C-alpha positions as CSV (number, residue, x, y, z in Angstrom):
1,X,132.7,49.1,177.7
2,X,128.8,48.6,177.1
3,X,127.1,45.7,178.7
4,X,126.3,43.3,175.4
5,X,128.9,44.7,173.2
6,X,132.3,43.1,172.9
7,X,135.0,44.8,171.5
8,X,138.4,43.2,170.1
9,X,141.6,44.7,168.3
10,X,142.0,43.9,165.3
11,X,141.6,39.8,164.2
12,X,143.2,37.6,161.3
13,X,140.4,37.1,159.0
14,X,139.3,33.5,159.6
15,X,138.9,34.8,164.0
16,X,137.1,38.1,162.5
17,X,134.7,35.4,160.3
18,X,134.3,33.4,163.9
19,X,133.3,36.4,165.6
20,X,130.8,37.4,162.7
21,X,129.1,34.5,162.5
22,X,128.3,34.7,166.3
23,X,127.2,38.4,165.8
24,X,123.8,40.0,165.9
25,X,124.9,42.8,163.8
26,X,127.6,44.1,162.0
27,X,128.0,47.6,162.6
28,X,129.5,50.2,159.6
29,X,130.6,53.1,161.1
30,X,132.3,54.1,157.7
31,X,131.9,56.6,155.5
32,X,134.9,57.2,153.7
33,X,135.1,53.0,153.0
34,X,134.6,51.5,149.2
35,X,132.4,48.9,149.5
36,X,134.1,47.0,152.4
37,X,134.4,43.1,151.4
38,X,133.3,42.7,154.9
39,X,129.8,43.5,153.8
40,X,129.1,40.9,151.5
41,X,130.9,38.4,154.0
42,X,128.6,39.2,156.8
43,X,125.3,38.6,154.6
44,X,126.8,35.5,153.3
45,X,127.2,34.2,157.4
46,X,123.3,35.6,157.7
47,X,124.7,38.8,159.6
48,X,122.5,41.8,158.8
49,X,124.3,45.2,159.0
50,X,123.6,48.3,160.4
51,X,125.7,51.2,158.3
52,X,126.0,54.6,158.5
53,X,123.9,56.2,155.8
54,X,126.7,58.2,153.9
55,X,129.3,55.4,152.9
56,X,131.0,55.8,149.6
57,X,130.0,52.4,148.5
58,X,127.9,49.4,149.6
59,X,125.3,50.5,150.6
60,X,123.4,48.8,147.4
61,X,123.2,45.9,149.5
62,X,120.9,47.8,152.4
63,X,117.4,46.5,151.7
64,X,114.3,45.6,154.4
65,X,116.2,41.9,154.0
66,X,119.7,42.6,155.4
67,X,120.0,45.8,157.8
68,X,119.2,49.4,158.3
69,X,121.3,52.7,157.6
70,X,121.6,54.9,160.7
71,X,122.9,59.2,159.9
72,X,124.7,60.0,162.9
73,X,125.3,59.3,166.8
74,X,121.7,60.8,167.3
75,X,119.9,57.2,165.7
76,X,122.1,54.8,166.0
77,X,121.0,52.9,169.2
78,X,117.4,53.0,167.3
79,X,119.1,51.2,163.7
80,X,120.1,49.1,166.5
81,X,117.2,48.5,167.4
82,X,115.5,48.2,164.2
83,X,117.6,45.9,162.7
84,X,116.9,43.5,165.6
85,X,113.1,44.0,166.4
86,X,112.3,42.5,162.4
87,X,113.7,39.2,161.0
88,X,115.8,39.7,158.8
89,X,117.2,36.7,155.9
90,X,120.1,38.6,154.8
91,X,122.0,35.4,153.6
92,X,119.3,34.2,151.3
93,X,118.8,37.5,150.0
94,X,122.3,37.8,148.9
95,X,122.3,34.1,147.1
96,X,119.4,35.6,145.5
97,X,120.8,38.6,144.1
98,X,124.8,38.5,144.3
99,X,125.0,34.2,145.0
100,X,126.9,31.7,142.6
101,X,124.2,31.0,140.2
102,X,123.9,34.7,138.8
103,X,128.1,34.8,138.7
104,X,127.5,31.9,136.3
105,X,125.1,33.6,134.2
106,X,127.8,36.2,134.2
107,X,130.7,34.3,132.9
108,X,128.4,32.7,130.5
109,X,127.4,35.9,128.6
110,X,131.1,36.7,129.1
111,X,131.9,33.9,127.2
112,X,129.4,34.0,124.8
113,X,130.3,37.2,123.5
114,X,134.0,35.0,122.9
115,X,131.8,32.1,121.2
116,X,128.4,32.6,121.0
117,X,128.3,28.4,120.8
118,X,128.7,28.0,124.1
119,X,125.3,27.1,126.0
120,X,123.9,26.7,129.7
121,X,124.3,23.2,129.3
122,X,128.2,23.1,128.3
123,X,129.6,23.7,131.1
124,X,130.4,21.2,133.8
125,X,130.4,21.7,137.8
126,X,133.4,20.3,138.8
127,X,133.7,18.4,141.8
128,X,136.1,15.4,143.2
129,X,134.9,12.2,142.8
130,X,133.6,9.9,144.6
131,X,136.0,7.0,145.0
132,X,139.5,6.2,142.9
133,X,138.5,4.2,140.4
134,X,136.0,6.5,139.2
135,X,138.8,9.8,139.0
136,X,140.8,7.4,137.3
137,X,138.2,6.1,134.6
138,X,136.5,9.6,134.1
139,X,138.5,11.9,135.9
140,X,135.1,14.0,136.8
141,X,131.9,13.2,137.4
142,X,129.4,15.4,136.3
143,X,126.7,17.1,138.9
144,X,123.8,19.9,137.9
145,X,123.6,23.2,138.9
146,X,121.1,25.3,139.5
147,X,119.8,28.3,140.9
148,X,119.0,28.7,144.4
149,X,115.3,28.0,145.4
150,X,114.7,30.8,147.8
151,X,110.7,32.3,147.7
152,X,110.7,33.9,150.9
153,X,112.8,36.9,148.7
154,X,112.7,38.7,146.3
155,X,114.7,41.6,144.6
156,X,115.7,44.9,146.1
157,X,113.2,47.4,146.8
158,X,115.5,50.4,146.7
């Protein structure tokens, strides 16, 4: 036990996310993990990362907006301090670089490889109708889909 540090045993996924969203950072000491999914989940929850520099995968997520690396026991405390002493925007960075708009663009490129006539305007974002009557009449309503507007975040610097 250490002051200010909470250790928990294996948690169901929902409980893990509940703990993660309350965390000041995610400590990732793994080395032999090929890009743990929890990295993206932490970034989406606006939790910065303190990650071992030798991890097999996932290192692409570390930059000035998302967290810091450490090399081993000798510099982990300094890395945590560096992470906590700087304002970071992990969620904004993740949305700009990996968010739903970019995923939609990748899907559109794939669909165009099958049917080049598909345009960006030819898709709908499907949402529930506002009322049962509207649902019966049209089934769906169209809403606009736009890229996230995050002005304070740029492409990764690494």
